[in-house]
C-alpha positions in Angstrom: 130.0 96.8 213.3 131.2 99.6 211.4 128.4 102.2 211.8 127.8 102.6 215.7 124.3 103.2 217.0 125.0 106.4 219.2 122.2 107.5 221.2 122.6 111.0 222.0 121.1 113.2 224.5 120.3 116.8 224.9 122.6 118.4 227.7 120.2 119.8 230.4 122.1 122.5 232.9 120.5 123.8 236.0 121.0 127.3 235.9 123.7 129.1 233.8 126.0 126.2 233.3 129.2 128.1 234.2 129.6 131.1 236.8 132.7 132.9 237.7 133.8 133.4 241.5 136.6 135.7 242.0 138.1 134.5 238.7 137.6 130.7 239.2 134.9 129.0 237.1 132.6 127.1 239.2 130.5 124.5 237.5 126.9 124.0 238.4 125.4 120.3 238.8 124.9 118.9 235.3 123.1 115.9 233.9 122.9 114.9 230.4 119.2 114.8 229.5 117.1 112.1 227.4 113.8 113.7 226.4 110.9 111.4 225.5 111.0 110.0 222.2 114.8 110.5 221.6 116.0 107.2 223.1 117.8 106.1 226.4 121.1 108.2 226.7 122.9 106.3 229.4 124.0 102.6 229.9 123.9 101.4 233.7 125.8 98.3 234.4 124.4 96.4 237.4 127.7 95.7 239.2 126.8 92.9 241.8 124.4 90.8 239.5 124.1 87.4 240.4 122.2 84.4 239.4 120.6 83.6 242.9 117.3 84.6 242.0 114.7 85.4 239.3 115.3 89.3 239.5 119.1 89.4 240.7 120.4 88.3 237.2 120.3 91.6 235.3 123.5 92.9 233.6 122.3 96.3 232.8 120.0 98.2 231.0 119.5 101.7 229.3 118.3 104.6 231.3 117.3 108.3 230.4 117.4 111.2 232.8 115.7 114.9 232.5 116.1 117.8 234.8 113.3 119.8 235.3 112.0 123.1 237.2 109.6 122.3 240.1 106.6 124.5 239.0 106.1 127.3 241.2 109.6 127.4 242.5 113.2 128.1 241.5 114.0 124.4 242.5 115.1 121.8 240.2 114.3 118.2 240.3 115.0 115.1 237.9 113.1 112.3 236.4 114.3 109.0 235.1 112.9 106.1 233.1 114.7 102.8 232.5 114.5 100.2 229.7 112.8 97.6 231.7 110.0 99.8 232.9 109.6 102.2 230.2 109.4 100.0 226.9 105.8 99.3 226.1 106.4 95.4 226.5 108.6 93.1 228.6 109.8 89.7 228.2 111.1 90.1 224.6 107.4 90.1 222.8 107.6 91.3 219.4 105.4 94.1 218.1 103.8 91.6 215.8 102.8 89.2 219.0 101.4 92.2 220.8 99.1 93.1 218.0 97.8 89.7 217.4 97.3 89.4 221.3 95.6 92.8 221.2 93.3 91.8 218.3 92.3 88.7 220.1 91.5 90.7 223.3 94.0 89.4 225.5 95.5 92.8 226.4 94.3 95.8 228.1 95.5 99.3 228.5 96.2 102.1 226.1 99.5 100.8 224.6 99.2 97.1 223.6 100.1 94.9 226.6 101.2 97.9 228.5 99.0 99.4 231.1 101.0 102.4 231.7 101.0 102.9 235.3 103.8 104.9 236.5 106.8 104.1 234.2 108.5 107.5 235.0 110.0 108.1 238.5 110.3 111.6 239.8 112.5 113.1 242.5 110.6 114.4 245.5 113.8 116.6 247.0 115.7 119.5 245.7 118.4 118.8 243.2 121.8 120.6 244.6 122.6 123.4 242.5 126.4 122.8 243.0 128.5 119.9 243.5 130.7 118.9 246.6 134.0 117.5 245.5 133.0 117.3 241.9 129.9 115.2 242.9 126.3 116.1 243.0 124.1 113.4 245.0 120.3 113.3 244.9 117.8 111.2 246.8 114.2 110.9 247.9 112.8 109.3 244.5 109.5 108.0 244.2 109.7 104.5 242.8 108.7 103.9 239.4 106.3 100.9 238.8 105.0 99.3 235.7 102.4 96.6 235.2 102.7 94.2 232.1 99.4 92.3 231.3 100.0 88.7 230.4 100.5 88.1 226.7 98.7 84.9 225.4 100.6 82.2 223.5 100.7 82.3 219.8 99.3 79.2 218.2 99.5 77.6 214.4 96.4 76.3 213.1 97.0 73.0 214.2 97.2 74.1 218.0 101.1 74.0 218.1 102.8 76.8 220.0 104.5 79.3 217.9 105.2 81.6 220.9 104.8 80.9 224.8 103.6 84.2 225.4 104.5 86.0 228.9 103.0 85.8 232.2 101.6 89.1 233.9 104.3 90.7 235.8 104.9 94.0 237.9 108.1 95.6 238.0 109.3 98.3 240.4 112.6 100.2 240.4 113.9 102.9 242.6 117.2 104.7 243.4 118.0 104.8 247.1 121.5 106.4 246.3 122.3 108.4 243.2 125.5 110.4 242.4 126.6 112.0 239.3 130.2 113.3 238.3 130.2 117.0 237.7 133.8 118.0 236.6 135.2 119.6 233.6 136.3 115.9 232.5 133.0 114.4 233.4 130.1 117.1 233.2 127.1 115.1 234.3 128.1 112.1 231.8 128.9 109.4 234.6 126.8 108.3 237.7 126.8 105.7 240.3 124.6 104.7 242.9 122.3 102.0 244.5 118.8 100.6 243.4 115.9 98.4 244.7 114.7 96.4 241.8 111.5 94.3 242.4 109.7 92.1 240.3 106.6 90.6 241.6 107.7 89.1 244.9 111.5 89.1 244.1 113.6 92.0 245.3 117.2 92.6 244.8 119.5 95.3 245.9 121.8 96.7 243.1 124.9 98.7 243.1 125.0 100.5 239.8 127.5 102.5 237.4 126.2 104.2 234.2 127.7 106.7 231.6 126.8 108.6 228.7 126.7 108.1 225.7 125.2 104.4 225.4 126.9 102.9 222.2 125.7 99.9 220.6 128.9 97.4 219.7 129.7 94.0 217.9 133.4 94.3 218.5 135.6 96.2 220.9 136.6 98.5 217.8 133.2 99.8 217.7 133.8 101.4 221.1 137.0 103.1 220.1 136.8 106.8 220.8 139.1 107.6 217.7 138.1 107.4 214.2 140.0 104.8 212.0 139.1 105.5 208.8 141.3 102.6 207.1 139.3 100.2 209.1 136.2 101.7 208.1 135.4 103.8 211.2 135.0 107.4 210.2 133.8 108.7 213.3 134.7 107.8 216.8 132.3 106.1 219.2 131.5 109.5 221.0 132.8 108.2 224.4 135.2 110.5 226.1 138.6 109.5 225.2 139.9 110.4 228.5 138.0 107.2 229.9 140.4 104.9 228.2 143.9 103.9 229.0 146.1 101.0 229.3 144.5 100.0 232.6 141.0 101.0 231.9 140.0 99.7 228.2 136.6 100.5 226.9 135.7 97.3 225.5 132.4 95.8 224.1 130.3 93.5 226.2 129.1 91.2 223.6 126.4 89.7 225.6 124.4 92.9 225.5 126.1 94.5 222.5 127.0 97.6 224.4 130.2 99.4 225.0 131.2 99.5 228.8 133.7 101.3 230.7 136.1 99.7 233.1 135.2 102.0 236.0 132.9 101.4 238.8 132.3 104.8 240.6 132.1 108.5 240.1 135.3 108.9 242.3 137.5 106.7 240.3 136.4 108.8 237.1 136.8 112.0 238.8 140.4 110.9 239.9 141.2 111.1 236.0 143.8 113.7 234.9 143.2 115.1 231.6 
């Protein structure tokens, strides 16, 4: 793939971005934002995924964050939305099938088969203004929950099954730990954490690592931060070039079609020397 699908977010800063103290610059806590309608800015990889249960085999998904000022105060908090709870329908159902199911009276709610309960999770605690050891840690989120109505099967004129549809399902997603790297090398573009993921009666506790920008790919060359005009890449992937070295290559995860970093924590990223 020669043209990358680079999902670009808007950098949201808490406060004035940079301040000076006795001549030494001090960085505020930073998070790259992804406003509604602009797509998901980060790729989040599930590090301890396994196939032991229906909800434990997730490999990764897109996620967007947005810092906001808490009304009536000078405090800041943060909201997030993931692909699995933010997209209008789960289970790979196409828009054509959603339209057909809606026309047949099989769906309720305001957005096709999506009942729009609480797809966005908001923080309930104050976001720190300054990092500790180049890390900004947040906690106290209220879980995001999304209920998807059942989608009836699509049949042909003879009663044959064109598409089996999808059962009703409820997905709940909640960070129990979330840390952003906040340094000159990774200013709010890398995070790690732990997540409770529940689908119906199945719950799995994931460890996660995420980074910005999320870049679609087909081969490793699509992920190269450097341009290669001779090979047809007139621009680089947009990923920070310092995130790649001989022992930490940036490669395409062809199972999901997304570029991935060879790191698992913000501490590893903060240890990179520019």
